[in-house]
Backbone as a printed PyTorch tensor [residue, N CA C, xyz], in Angstrom:
tensor([[[ 48.9790,  36.7900,  24.0570],
         [ 47.8040,  36.7260,  23.1820],
         [ 46.9570,  35.5080,  23.5520]],

        [[ 45.6380,  35.6460,  23.4390],
         [ 44.6740,  34.5810,  23.7480],
         [ 44.8600,  33.4260,  22.7560]],

        [[ 45.1680,  32.1720,  23.2810],
         [ 45.4050,  31.0360,  22.3670],
         [ 44.1700,  30.7090,  21.5110]],

        [[ 42.9790,  30.8980,  22.0740],
         [ 41.7620,  30.5850,  21.3110],
         [ 41.6510,  31.4810,  20.0850]],

        [[ 41.9010,  32.7850,  20.2800],
         [ 41.8260,  33.7310,  19.1480],
         [ 42.8630,  33.3840,  18.0860]],

        [[ 44.0360,  32.9580,  18.5420],
         [ 45.0990,  32.5720,  17.6000],
         [ 44.6410,  31.3790,  16.7700]],

        [[ 44.0660,  30.3740,  17.4410],
         [ 43.5960,  29.1680,  16.7330],
         [ 42.4470,  29.5160,  15.7680]],

        [[ 41.6000,  30.4530,  16.1610],
         [ 40.4960,  30.8500,  15.2640],
         [ 41.0670,  31.5360,  14.0190]],

        [[ 42.0870,  32.3750,  14.2270],
         [ 42.7210,  33.0420,  13.0630],
         [ 43.3550,  31.9990,  12.1370]],

        [[ 44.0270,  31.0310,  12.7380],
         [ 44.6730,  29.9900,  11.9310],
         [ 43.6360,  29.0830,  11.2520]],

        [[ 42.5500,  28.8340,  11.9750],
         [ 41.4630,  28.0280,  11.4040],
         [ 40.8850,  28.7230,  10.1770]],

        [[ 40.7490,  30.0350,  10.2530],
         [ 40.2330,  30.8030,   9.1040],
         [ 41.0740,  30.5660,   7.8520]],

        [[ 42.3520,  30.2620,   8.0510],
         [ 43.2720,  30.0250,   6.9240],
         [ 43.3280,  28.5350,   6.5450]],

        [[ 42.4980,  27.7030,   7.2390],
         [ 42.4260,  26.2850,   6.8890],
         [ 43.3470,  25.3890,   7.6880]],

        [[ 43.8830,  25.8770,   8.8080],
         [ 44.7920,  25.0850,   9.6270],
         [ 44.0090,  23.9890,  10.3760]],

        [[ 44.3050,  22.7170,  10.0220],
         [ 43.5820,  21.5780,  10.6060],
         [ 43.9530,  21.3610,  12.0780]],

        [[ 45.1710,  21.6790,  12.4400],
         [ 45.5920,  21.5160,  13.8380],
         [ 44.8110,  22.4520,  14.7490]],

        [[ 44.5800,  23.6660,  14.2870],
         [ 43.7930,  24.6220,  15.0740],
         [ 42.3480,  24.1380,  15.1990]],

        [[ 41.8340,  23.5400,  14.1290],
         [ 40.4780,  22.9900,  14.1790],
         [ 40.4130,  21.8720,  15.2260]],

        [[ 41.4250,  20.9600,  15.2090],
         [ 41.4700,  19.8580,  16.1810],
         [ 41.5280,  20.4000,  17.6090]],

        [[ 42.3290,  21.4350,  17.7980],
         [ 42.4610,  22.0370,  19.1340],
         [ 41.0960,  22.5580,  19.6100]],

        [[ 40.4300,  23.3400,  18.7570],
         [ 39.1230,  23.9140,  19.1290],
         [ 38.0840,  22.8190,  19.3520]],

        [[ 38.1300,  21.7770,  18.5240],
         [ 37.1940,  20.6730,  18.6760],
         [ 37.4230,  19.9630,  20.0050]],

        [[ 38.6830,  19.6630,  20.2810],
         [ 39.0190,  18.9430,  21.5070],
         [ 38.6390,  19.7630,  22.7400]],

        [[ 38.8620,  21.0580,  22.6830],
         [ 38.5800,  21.9160,  23.8350],
         [ 37.0800,  22.1350,  24.0380]],

        [[ 36.3150,  22.3200,  22.9170],
         [ 34.9140,  22.7310,  23.0280],
         [ 33.8790,  21.6240,  22.8190]],

        [[ 34.2400,  20.5240,  22.1870],
         [ 33.2140,  19.5150,  21.8630],
         [ 32.5560,  18.9440,  23.1170]],

        [[ 33.3370,  18.6950,  24.1830],
         [ 32.7670,  18.1570,  25.4210],
         [ 31.8120,  19.1380,  26.0790]],

        [[ 32.1730,  20.4150,  26.0630],
         [ 31.3120,  21.4490,  26.6660],
         [ 30.0060,  21.5920,  25.8710]],

        [[ 30.1250,  21.5800,  24.5430],
         [ 28.9370,  21.6580,  23.6860],
         [ 28.0650,  20.4160,  23.9020]],

        [[ 28.7110,  19.2640,  24.0140],
         [ 28.0020,  18.0070,  24.2530],
         [ 27.1620,  18.0900,  25.5260]],

        [[ 27.7680,  18.5480,  26.6160],
         [ 27.0550,  18.6690,  27.8970],
         [ 25.8820,  19.6520,  27.7990]],

        [[ 26.1100,  20.7590,  27.0920],
         [ 25.0840,  21.7910,  26.9200],
         [ 23.8660,  21.2200,  26.1840]],

        [[ 24.1220,  20.5130,  25.0790],
         [ 23.0310,  19.9430,  24.2760],
         [ 22.3510,  18.7920,  25.0250]],

        [[ 23.1220,  18.0230,  25.7730],
         [ 22.5300,  16.9340,  26.5620],
         [ 21.5010,  17.4950,  27.5390]],

        [[ 21.8400,  18.6000,  28.1940],
         [ 20.8930,  19.2170,  29.1420],
         [ 19.6460,  19.7010,  28.4120]],

        [[ 19.8400,  20.3680,  27.2650],
         [ 18.6950,  20.9020,  26.5090],
         [ 17.8110,  19.7960,  25.9310]],

        [[ 18.4300,  18.6940,  25.5340],
         [ 17.6760,  17.6290,  24.8530],
         [ 17.0970,  16.6060,  25.8180]],

        [[ 17.2980,  16.8040,  27.1030],
         [ 16.7980,  15.8220,  28.0700],
         [ 17.5730,  14.5290,  27.9990]],

        [[ 18.9080,  14.6590,  27.8290],
         [ 19.8380,  13.5110,  27.7930],
         [ 19.6420,  12.5910,  26.5850]],

        [[ 19.2860,  13.1590,  25.4590],
         [ 19.1540,  12.3760,  24.2280],
         [ 20.5440,  12.2810,  23.5770]],

        [[ 21.2110,  11.1700,  23.8050],
         [ 22.5910,  10.9880,  23.3430],
         [ 22.7130,  11.0420,  21.8300]],

        [[ 21.7780,  10.3890,  21.1460],
         [ 21.8480,  10.3260,  19.6800],
         [ 21.7830,  11.7250,  19.0670]],

        [[ 20.7700,  12.4980,  19.4850],
         [ 20.6140,  13.8570,  18.9520],
         [ 21.8140,  14.7120,  19.3240]],

        [[ 22.2830,  14.5760,  20.5650],
         [ 23.4180,  15.3800,  21.0320],
         [ 24.6480,  15.1340,  20.1750]],

        [[ 24.9760,  13.8710,  19.9540],
         [ 26.1680,  13.5490,  19.1510],
         [ 26.0210,  14.0520,  17.7180]],

        [[ 24.8300,  13.9080,  17.1960],
         [ 24.5630,  14.3940,  15.8350],
         [ 24.7800,  15.9070,  15.7410]],

        [[ 24.2840,  16.6260,  16.7420],
         [ 24.3970,  18.0910,  16.7410],
         [ 25.8460,  18.5230,  16.9050]],

        [[ 26.5820,  17.9060,  17.8320],
         [ 27.9890,  18.2770,  18.0460],
         [ 28.7630,  18.1100,  16.7360]],

        [[ 28.5490,  16.9710,  16.0610],
         [ 29.2390,  16.7400,  14.7820],
         [ 28.8370,  17.7900,  13.7380]],

        [[ 27.5410,  18.0590,  13.6780],
         [ 27.0410,  19.0210,  12.6800],
         [ 27.5630,  20.4290,  12.9300]],

        [[ 27.6200,  20.8300,  14.2060],
         [ 28.1100,  22.1750,  14.5360],
         [ 29.5630,  22.3170,  14.0910]],

        [[ 30.3930,  21.3340,  14.4010],
         [ 31.8060,  21.4490,  14.0320],
         [ 32.0330,  21.3040,  12.5310]],

        [[ 31.1850,  20.5440,  11.8540],
         [ 31.2800,  20.4960,  10.3830],
         [ 30.9700,  21.8710,   9.8000]],

        [[ 29.9310,  22.5180,  10.3600],
         [ 29.5320,  23.8500,   9.9120],
         [ 30.6570,  24.8570,  10.1890]],

        [[ 31.2970,  24.7260,  11.3520],
         [ 32.4250,  25.6150,  11.7060],
         [ 33.5340,  25.4700,  10.6620]],

        [[ 33.8210,  24.2270,  10.2750],
         [ 34.8730,  24.0040,   9.2840],
         [ 34.4650,  24.6010,   7.9290]],

        [[ 33.2220,  24.3700,   7.5330],
         [ 32.7400,  24.8840,   6.2350],
         [ 32.7530,  26.4100,   6.1930]],

        [[ 32.4130,  27.0530,   7.3030],
         [ 32.2930,  28.5200,   7.3370],
         [ 33.5050,  29.1770,   8.0180]],

        [[ 34.6120,  28.4490,   8.0930],
         [ 35.7810,  28.9130,   8.8570],
         [ 36.2770,  30.2970,   8.4440]],

        [[ 36.1720,  30.6080,   7.1650],
         [ 36.6760,  31.9010,   6.6810],
         [ 35.8460,  33.0740,   7.1980]],

        [[ 34.6080,  32.7930,   7.6330],
         [ 33.7180,  33.8480,   8.1280],
         [ 33.8340,  34.0660,   9.6370]],

        [[ 34.6100,  33.2200,  10.3320],
         [ 34.7370,  33.3290,  11.7960],
         [ 35.4000,  34.6500,  12.1810]],

        [[ 34.9070,  35.2270,  13.2580],
         [ 35.4780,  36.4700,  13.7760],
         [ 36.1830,  36.1600,  15.0980]],

        [[ 37.5180,  36.2620,  15.1230],
         [ 38.2650,  35.9290,  16.3450],
         [ 37.9190,  36.8360,  17.5290]],

        [[ 37.3500,  37.9850,  17.2620],
         [ 37.0130,  38.9270,  18.3330],
         [ 35.6640,  38.6080,  18.9990]],

        [[ 34.9070,  37.7340,  18.3990],
         [ 33.6030,  37.3700,  18.9810],
         [ 33.7210,  36.0800,  19.7780]],

        [[ 32.7780,  35.8650,  20.6710],
         [ 32.7920,  34.6940,  21.5490],
         [ 32.5690,  33.4160,  20.7450]],

        [[ 33.5870,  32.5530,  20.7540],
         [ 33.4930,  31.2790,  20.0460],
         [ 32.4840,  30.3640,  20.7500]],

        [[ 32.4910,  30.3690,  22.0860],
         [ 31.5570,  29.5260,  22.8400],
         [ 30.1180,  29.9580,  22.5550]],

        [[ 29.9030,  31.2750,  22.4950],
         [ 28.5590,  31.7900,  22.1990],
         [ 28.0870,  31.3100,  20.8310]],

        [[ 28.9930,  31.3430,  19.8670],
         [ 28.6770,  30.8870,  18.5120],
         [ 28.3130,  29.3930,  18.5210]],

        [[ 29.1530,  28.5720,  19.1860],
         [ 28.9000,  27.1220,  19.2390],
         [ 27.5620,  26.8100,  19.8950]],

        [[ 27.3210,  27.4100,  21.0670],
         [ 26.1010,  27.1010,  21.8060],
         [ 24.8510,  27.5880,  21.0710]],

        [[ 24.9510,  28.7330,  20.4180],
         [ 23.8050,  29.2390,  19.6400],
         [ 23.5110,  28.3160,  18.4690]],

        [[ 24.5810,  27.9080,  17.7540],
         [ 24.3900,  26.9890,  16.6250],
         [ 23.7820,  25.6700,  17.0980]],

        [[ 24.3010,  25.1390,  18.2050],
         [ 23.7990,  23.8710,  18.7490],
         [ 22.3360,  23.9670,  19.1510]],

        [[ 21.9970,  25.0490,  19.8570],
         [ 20.6100,  25.2420,  20.3040],
         [ 19.6760,  25.3660,  19.1060]],

        [[ 20.0910,  26.1330,  18.0760],
         [ 19.2650,  26.3030,  16.8770],
         [ 19.0660,  24.9870,  16.1280]],

        [[ 20.1210,  24.1940,  16.0670],
         [ 19.9950,  22.8830,  15.3980],
         [ 19.0180,  21.9860,  16.1530]],

        [[ 19.1010,  22.0150,  17.4850],
         [ 18.1960,  21.2130,  18.3000],
         [ 16.7530,  21.6560,  18.0840]],

        [[ 16.5320,  22.9670,  18.0610],
         [ 15.1800,  23.4890,  17.8250],
         [ 14.6690,  23.0800,  16.4500]],

        [[ 15.5510,  23.1200,  15.4580],
         [ 15.1560,  22.6980,  14.1000],
         [ 14.7650,  21.2260,  14.0600]],

        [[ 15.5120,  20.3940,  14.7920],
         [ 15.1960,  18.9570,  14.8440],
         [ 13.8240,  18.7530,  15.4770]],

        [[ 13.5880,  19.4440,  16.6060],
         [ 12.2930,  19.3020,  17.2870],
         [ 11.1480,  19.8250,  16.4160]],

        [[ 11.3970,  20.9340,  15.7460],
         [ 10.3610,  21.4990,  14.8760],
         [ 10.0460,  20.5300,  13.7330]],

        [[ 11.1000,  19.9480,  13.1740],
         [ 10.9290,  18.9870,  12.0830],
         [ 10.1290,  17.7730,  12.5610]],

        [[ 10.4610,  17.2780,  13.7630],
         [  9.7290,  16.1300,  14.3250],
         [  8.2700,  16.4790,  14.5590]],

        [[  8.0380,  17.7020,  15.0300],
         [  6.6760,  18.1500,  15.2810],
         [  5.8720,  18.1550,  13.9840]],

        [[  6.4700,  18.7220,  12.9160],
         [  5.7920,  18.7390,  11.6160],
         [  5.5830,  17.3240,  11.0930]],

        [[  6.6080,  16.4810,  11.2940],
         [  6.5260,  15.1000,  10.8240],
         [  5.3740,  14.3680,  11.5140]],

        [[  5.2990,  14.5190,  12.8530],
         [  4.2220,  13.8610,  13.6030],
         [  2.8590,  14.4030,  13.1900]],

        [[  2.7980,  15.7240,  13.0000],
         [  1.5510,  16.3500,  12.5740],
         [  1.1450,  15.8330,  11.1950]],

        [[  2.1290,  15.7050,  10.3020],
         [  1.8850,  15.2150,   8.9530],
         [  1.4010,  13.7600,   8.9960]],

        [[  2.0670,  12.9460,   9.8610],
         [  1.6720,  11.5420,   9.9920],
         [  0.2430,  11.4310,  10.5110]],

        [[ -0.0900,  12.2680,  11.4950],
         [ -1.4490,  12.2670,  12.0510],
         [ -2.4640,  12.6130,  10.9690]],

        [[ -2.1160,  13.6310,  10.1760],
         [ -3.0120,  14.0620,   9.1010],
         [ -3.1910,  12.9470,   8.0730]],

        [[ -2.0790,  12.2920,   7.7320],
         [ -2.1460,  11.1710,   6.7840],
         [ -3.0280,  10.0520,   7.3300]],

        [[ -2.8280,   9.7620,   8.6270],
         [ -3.6150,   8.7080,   9.2780],
         [ -5.0910,   9.0640,   9.2250]],

        [[ -5.3920,  10.3410,   9.5360],
         [ -6.7800,  10.8170,   9.5360],
         [ -7.3720,  10.6980,   8.1260]],

        [[ -6.6030,  11.1900,   7.1240],
         [ -7.0770,  11.1410,   5.7300],
         [ -7.2330,   9.7070,   5.2530]],

        [[ -6.3120,   8.8370,   5.6980],
         [ -6.3790,   7.4370,   5.3240],
         [ -7.6510,   6.7990,   5.8890]],

        [[ -7.9680,   7.1360,   7.1560],
         [ -9.1840,   6.6080,   7.7870],
         [-10.4140,   7.0960,   7.0450]],

        [[-10.4180,   8.3860,   6.6930],
         [-11.5460,   8.9610,   5.9420],
         [-11.6800,   8.2360,   4.6000]],

        [[-10.5300,   8.0350,   3.9240],
         [-10.5580,   7.3560,   2.6220],
         [-11.0730,   5.9290,   2.7700]],

        [[-10.6200,   5.2290,   3.8390],
         [-11.1010,   3.8620,   4.0700],
         [-12.6060,   3.8500,   4.2910]],

        [[-13.1010,   4.8080,   5.0950],
         [-14.5390,   4.8850,   5.3580],
         [-15.3220,   5.1400,   4.0850]],

        [[-14.8030,   6.0670,   3.2610],
         [-15.4810,   6.3820,   1.9930],
         [-15.5010,   5.1370,   1.1140]],

        [[-14.3460,   4.4580,   1.0400],
         [-14.2650,   3.2540,   0.2130],
         [-15.2420,   2.1980,   0.7170]],

        [[-15.2900,   1.9890,   2.0340],
         [-16.2260,   1.0150,   2.5980],
         [-17.6620,   1.3790,   2.2470]],

        [[-17.9880,   2.6650,   2.3840],
         [-19.3520,   3.1040,   2.0850],
         [-19.6660,   2.9150,   0.6080]],

        [[-18.6610,   3.2150,  -0.2450],
         [-18.8690,   3.0280,  -1.6820],
         [-19.1250,   1.5490,  -1.9990]],

        [[-18.3390,   0.6750,  -1.3580],
         [-18.5120,  -0.7710,  -1.5670],
         [-19.8810,  -1.2090,  -1.0580]],

        [[-20.2390,  -0.7450,   0.1530],
         [-21.5480,  -1.0840,   0.7270],
         [-22.6690,  -0.6320,  -0.1970]],

        [[-22.5530,   0.6120,  -0.6910],
         [-23.5950,   1.1490,  -1.5730],
         [-23.6670,   0.3300,  -2.8620]],

        [[-22.4850,  -0.0160,  -3.4000],
         [-22.4540,  -0.7840,  -4.6470],
         [-23.1280,  -2.1460,  -4.4480]],

        [[-22.8120,  -2.8150,  -3.3340],
         [-23.4190,  -4.1220,  -3.0430],
         [-24.9320,  -3.9960,  -2.8690]],

        [[-25.3440,  -2.9450,  -2.1530],
         [-26.7780,  -2.7030,  -1.9440],
         [-27.4700,  -2.4670,  -3.2880]],

        [[-26.8270,  -1.6580,  -4.1160],
         [-27.3960,  -1.3420,  -5.4310],
         [-27.5330,  -2.6130,  -6.2760]],

        [[-26.4770,  -3.4600,  -6.2270],
         [-26.5220,  -4.7180,  -6.9920],
         [-27.6490,  -5.6270,  -6.4860]],

        [[-27.7890,  -5.6850,  -5.1540],
         [-28.8420,  -6.5110,  -4.5660],
         [-30.2190,  -5.9790,  -4.9580]],

        [[-30.3610,  -4.6700,  -4.9050],
         [-31.6260,  -4.0260,  -5.2740],
         [-31.9650,  -4.3160,  -6.7380]],

        [[-30.9580,  -4.1870,  -7.6190],
         [-31.1770,  -4.4850,  -9.0390],
         [-31.6220,  -5.9420,  -9.2230]],

        [[-31.0090,  -6.8320,  -8.4370],
         [-31.3430,  -8.2580,  -8.5260],
         [-32.8040,  -8.4950,  -8.1340]],

        [[-33.2380,  -7.8860,  -7.0300],
         [-34.6260,  -8.1450,  -6.6070],
         [-35.6350,  -7.4070,  -7.4870]],

        [[-35.2170,  -6.3280,  -8.1250],
         [-36.1110,  -5.6630,  -9.0930],
         [-36.3440,  -6.6020, -10.2700]],

        [[-35.2700,  -7.3160, -10.6590],
         [-35.3980,  -8.2660, -11.7720],
         [-36.3140,  -9.4350, -11.4230]],

        [[-36.5270,  -9.7030, -10.1330],
         [-37.4170, -10.7970,  -9.7100],
         [-38.8960, -10.4280,  -9.8600]],

        [[-39.1900,  -9.1450, -10.0380],
         [-40.5850,  -8.7050, -10.1840],
         [-41.1690,  -9.2770, -11.4800]],

        [[-42.4760,  -9.4960, -11.5090],
         [-43.1050,  -9.9170, -12.7770],
         [-42.8200,  -8.8550, -13.8400]],

        [[-42.6930,  -9.2640, -15.0990],
         [-42.2690,  -8.3450, -16.1680],
         [-43.0280,  -7.0150, -16.2340]],

        [[-44.3340,  -7.0180, -16.2120],
         [-45.1110,  -5.7680, -16.3300],
         [-44.8730,  -4.8800, -15.1070]],

        [[-44.8580,  -5.4840, -13.9340],
         [-44.6320,  -4.7200, -12.6890],
         [-43.2240,  -4.1170, -12.6970]],

        [[-42.2530,  -4.9090, -13.1550],
         [-40.8590,  -4.4400, -13.2260],
         [-40.7630,  -3.2400, -14.1610]],

        [[-41.4210,  -3.3390, -15.3040],
         [-41.3900,  -2.2370, -16.2750],
         [-42.0190,  -0.9750, -15.7000]],

        [[-43.1480,  -1.1170, -15.0150],
         [-43.8260,   0.0350, -14.3960],
         [-42.9060,   0.6670, -13.3340]],

        [[-42.2660,  -0.1780, -12.5110],
         [-41.3800,   0.3170, -11.4590],
         [-40.2110,   1.0990, -12.0700]],

        [[-39.5870,   0.5440, -13.0980],
         [-38.4480,   1.2060, -13.7330],
         [-38.8600,   2.5200, -14.4060]],

        [[-40.0110,   2.5020, -15.0630],
         [-40.4820,   3.7440, -15.6940],
         [-40.7210,   4.8260, -14.6390]],

        [[-41.2110,   4.4160, -13.4770],
         [-41.5250,   5.3590, -12.4110],
         [-40.2640,   5.8310, -11.6780]],

        [[-39.4250,   4.8800, -11.2440],
         [-38.3070,   5.2310, -10.3610],
         [-36.9890,   5.4920, -11.0870]],

        [[-36.8100,   4.9450, -12.2610],
         [-35.5600,   5.1660, -13.0020],
         [-35.7440,   6.2800, -14.0290]],

        [[-36.8200,   6.1920, -14.8220],
         [-37.0380,   7.2160, -15.8490],
         [-37.8580,   8.3860, -15.3200]],

        [[-38.3480,   8.2470, -14.0940],
         [-39.0870,   9.3100, -13.4000],
         [-40.3380,   9.7950, -14.1450]],

        [[-41.0280,   8.8560, -14.7740],
         [-42.2800,   9.2120, -15.4540],
         [-43.4080,   9.2630, -14.4160]],

        [[-44.3830,  10.0860, -14.6710],
         [-45.5490,  10.1570, -13.7760],
         [-46.4400,   8.9330, -14.0330]],

        [[-47.3640,   8.6740, -13.1110],
         [-48.2890,   7.5360, -13.2670],
         [-49.1060,   7.6950, -14.5430]],

        [[-49.4970,   8.9280, -14.8310],
         [-50.3030,   9.2070, -16.0290],
         [-49.5040,   8.8740, -17.2910]],

        [[-48.2140,   9.3010, -17.3120],
         [-47.3570,   9.0400, -18.4850],
         [-47.1330,   7.5370, -18.6710]],

        [[-46.9560,   6.8290, -17.5590],
         [-46.7550,   5.3710, -17.6360],
         [-48.0340,   4.7100, -18.1840]],

        [[-49.1760,   5.1510, -17.6670],
         [-50.4680,   4.5880, -18.1110],
         [-50.6420,   4.7960, -19.6070]],

        [[-50.3230,   5.9860, -20.1000],
         [-50.4630,   6.2810, -21.5320],
         [-49.4980,   5.4260, -22.3520]],

        [[-48.2410,   5.3480, -21.8910],
         [-47.2210,   4.6030, -22.6330],
         [-47.5470,   3.1070, -22.6990]],

        [[-48.0360,   2.5580, -21.5840],
         [-48.3060,   1.1140, -21.5330],
         [-49.7560,   0.7740, -21.9080]],

        [[-50.5480,   1.8130, -22.1330],
         [-51.9590,   1.6410, -22.5080],
         [-52.7180,   0.8590, -21.4340]],

        [[-52.5320,   1.3220, -20.1760],
         [-53.2590,   0.7490, -19.0360],
         [-53.7920,   1.9090, -18.1970]],

        [[-54.6340,   1.6010, -17.2090],
         [-55.2190,   2.6720, -16.3960],
         [-54.2040,   3.1550, -15.3510]],

        [[-54.4000,   4.3980, -14.8970],
         [-53.5470,   4.9490, -13.8390],
         [-53.6920,   4.1280, -12.5600]],

        [[-54.9150,   3.6420, -12.3300],
         [-55.1660,   2.8290, -11.1390],
         [-54.2970,   1.5640, -11.1570]],

        [[-54.1570,   0.9460, -12.3400],
         [-53.3230,  -0.2600, -12.4810],
         [-51.8590,   0.0890, -12.2070]],

        [[-51.4210,   1.2420, -12.6950],
         [-50.0330,   1.6910, -12.4620],
         [-49.8000,   1.8330, -10.9550]],

        [[-50.7140,   2.5230, -10.2590],
         [-50.5820,   2.7270,  -8.8070],
         [-50.5600,   1.3910,  -8.0670]],

        [[-51.4380,   0.5150,  -8.4410],
         [-51.5440,  -0.8030,  -7.8000],
         [-50.2470,  -1.6060,  -7.9970]],

        [[-49.7510,  -1.6080,  -9.2220],
         [-48.5200,  -2.3590,  -9.5220],
         [-47.3030,  -1.7600,  -8.8060]],

        [[-47.2480,  -0.4300,  -8.7110],
         [-46.1490,   0.2380,  -7.9960],
         [-46.1870,  -0.1180,  -6.5100]],

        [[-47.3850,  -0.0980,  -5.9210],
         [-47.5390,  -0.4330,  -4.5010],
         [-47.0610,  -1.8550,  -4.2440]],

        [[-47.4470,  -2.7840,  -5.1250],
         [-47.0220,  -4.1840,  -4.9710],
         [-45.5000,  -4.3210,  -5.1320]],

        [[-44.9290,  -3.6060,  -6.0880],
         [-43.4790,  -3.6580,  -6.3250],
         [-42.7230,  -3.1400,  -5.0960]],

        [[-43.1490,  -1.9940,  -4.5650],
         [-42.4790,  -1.3850,  -3.4020],
         [-42.6040,  -2.2790,  -2.1690]],

        [[-43.7680,  -2.8740,  -1.9630],
         [-43.9790,  -3.7790,  -0.8190],
         [-43.0310,  -4.9760,  -0.9240]],

        [[-42.9220,  -5.5300,  -2.1110],
         [-42.0410,  -6.6810,  -2.3300],
         [-40.5750,  -6.2980,  -2.0610]],

        [[-40.1430,  -5.1730,  -2.6150],
         [-38.7500,  -4.7240,  -2.4300],
         [-38.4470,  -4.4600,  -0.9620]],

        [[-39.3640,  -3.7980,  -0.2550],
         [-39.1790,  -3.5160,   1.1740],
         [-39.0140,  -4.8040,   1.9700]],

        [[-39.8730,  -5.7700,   1.6830],
         [-39.8390,  -7.0550,   2.4020],
         [-38.4950,  -7.7460,   2.1980]],

        [[-38.0160,  -7.7780,   0.9520],
         [-36.7350,  -8.4230,   0.6380],
         [-35.5710,  -7.6790,   1.2880]],

        [[-35.6080,  -6.3490,   1.2300],
         [-34.5180,  -5.5490,   1.8020],
         [-34.4610,  -5.6540,   3.3240]],

        [[-35.6210,  -5.7390,   3.9640],
         [-35.6760,  -5.8390,   5.4380],
         [-34.9480,  -7.0740,   5.9280]],

        [[-34.9530,  -8.1210,   5.1110],
         [-34.3000,  -9.3690,   5.5070],
         [-32.7740,  -9.2160,   5.5950]],

        [[-32.2010,  -8.2610,   4.8670],
         [-30.7350,  -8.1300,   4.7890],
         [-30.1730,  -6.8060,   5.2900]],

        [[-30.9930,  -5.7670,   5.3430],
         [-30.4850,  -4.4460,   5.7120],
         [-31.3060,  -3.8290,   6.8330]],

        [[-30.6560,  -2.9130,   7.6000],
         [-31.3100,  -2.2350,   8.7130],
         [-32.2400,  -1.1310,   8.2690]],

        [[-32.8900,  -0.5250,   9.2530],
         [-33.8730,   0.5390,   8.9950],
         [-33.2460,   1.7740,   8.3540]],

        [[-31.9760,   2.0890,   8.7230],
         [-31.3210,   3.2800,   8.1480],
         [-31.2420,   3.1710,   6.6270]],

        [[-30.8550,   1.9820,   6.1630],
         [-30.7280,   1.7500,   4.7200],
         [-32.0900,   1.8640,   4.0610]],

        [[-33.0890,   1.2520,   4.6820],
         [-34.4410,   1.3100,   4.1200],
         [-34.9460,   2.7440,   4.0480]],

        [[-34.6160,   3.5130,   5.0760],
         [-35.0350,   4.9160,   5.0970],
         [-34.3930,   5.6790,   3.9490]],

        [[-33.1020,   5.4700,   3.7530],
         [-32.3900,   6.1410,   2.6550],
         [-32.9690,   5.7300,   1.3000]],

        [[-33.1950,   4.4480,   1.1550],
         [-33.7790,   3.9610,  -0.1030],
         [-35.1790,   4.4860,  -0.3080]],

        [[-35.9250,   4.5500,   0.7830],
         [-37.3000,   5.0460,   0.6970],
         [-37.2990,   6.4800,   0.1720]],

        [[-36.3620,   7.2620,   0.7140],
         [-36.2820,   8.6730,   0.2780],
         [-35.9000,   8.7480,  -1.1890]],

        [[-34.9200,   7.8880,  -1.6050],
         [-34.4420,   8.0060,  -2.9880],
         [-35.2890,   7.2380,  -4.0000]],

        [[-35.8760,   6.0940,  -3.5970],
         [-36.5910,   5.2720,  -4.5720],
         [-38.0990,   5.2600,  -4.3790]],

        [[-38.5050,   5.1650,  -3.1220],
         [-39.9260,   4.9460,  -2.8680],
         [-40.6060,   6.2700,  -2.6060]]])
């Protein structure tokens, strides 16, 4: 009778000596097989050999002595190696995605901070305007009133409203040019001026 089949039958019944025999006989062969597949990665190979034999012990009652034990070991080892590589691939992909999202979040945060600082600076220089001019500017650009509505509300001519708005915008542009580039001025011009 084939000694391997005998040991597999005994292993199915929980015989530790048969397990030791199969481990001693097959672990080196499985090790060499996985080393070739993994490109000589010793750490992964040792991990897989241990895992395969742990699985064999756990599932010992399901072993079929009539089937190829070597085929079972090598298939399990190869599948475990593929699972490790697949997991690493997903992990690297996930890390890349996190890095990308983190960069996007940093950029958004920087832009939000830049916008907030610009807005604060703009509010500061609006406050530097003479009181009547400041009020006309705010009514026009913040409350979005027309020149006619501002003139009626403040009891002044539309021409005065236009003149004061022109002076306010010229002053703001001059102050902003000293600290910010043309792109910022263009954006502000579209939104405010």
